[in-house]
C-alpha positions, -999 to +999 in steps of 0.1 A: -361-004+323-391+017+315-396+054+321-431+067+324-447+102+324-484+100+331-511+125+337-546+114+342-578+130+353-603+111+375-618+096+342-585+078+337-561+057+358-556+065+394-520+078+391-504+110+405-519+139+385-498+164+367-512+191+344-527+177+312-515+191+279-539+217+267-526+218+232-508+194+209-477+215+212-477+209+250-480+172+244-452+172+218-429+192+242-435+166+269-428+137+246-397+153+233-384+159+268-392+124+281-377+107+250-345+128+252-340+121+289-346+084+285-325+079+255-296+099+271-298+081+305-301+046+291-281+049+259-312+040+238-307+049+202-334+072+188-329+087+154-345+120+143-369+103+119-383+081+146-387+111+169-405+130+142-429+100+138-436+099+176-442+137+176-466+134+146-485+106+163-487+126+195-501+156+176-527+136+158-539+118+190-541+150+210-557+170+182-583+142+177-591+141+214-596+179+214-617+181+182-637+149+184-633+135+219-645+163+242-610+171+254-579+154+268-586+136+301-554+116+303-519+116+288-490+092+292-456+086+276-437+054+282-402+048+267-383+016+264-357+001+241-384-010+216-403+023+212-423+051+226-459+045+238-481+075+237-515+072+254-542+099+251-576+096+269-607+116+261-644+118+270-659+101+239-668+065+237-666+067+199-640+045+182-620+064+156-628+055+120-612+061+086-634+085+066-634+086+028-614+117+016-644+127-005-681+129+003-710+114-017-708+143-041-671+137-047-662+169-028-630+168-007-637+165+030-616+186+054-595+166+079-599+129+084-563+121+078-550+119+114-562+084+123-547+068+091-514+085+099-514+071+135-521+036+122-494+039+095-466+051+118-473+031+149-464-006+151-493-012+176-524+008+182-551+000+208-583+016+219-597+008+253-629+020+270-625+036+304-646+026+335-662+060+338-667+066+301-645+078+274-616+060+259-578+057+259-559+053+226-524+040+229-499+040+200-464+025+201-440+040+177-406+023+171-375+042+181-354+031+151 
């Protein structure tokens, strides 16, 4: 059994719309609620460290969509026995890349650590272009 919470704008899938998270904190709150409800109703084990990983991935994906992607245009959370899938859509067609932590003058760059964190914590990460432009990034984080 799979439980899904999805919010998409017209740039995303044609699903019933709910309000999109405006901030990473809103997205984390939704993920925490969906995971808690699903784990409780289906007796799926979810340890605190796994939940922390899912919340960090959620923060990074939503922050990147806001800072680099022109805003969040879709958001979905799917929970099953194997993990939590978090999908965030934005307006940009640009694929995330890992930036060197220092520039050509060996000065530290601000930011640039979110995408590597997502790739490290998720067991599967995919980036898909959307029909009307933009992209959807989906990361699956194990529950245990």
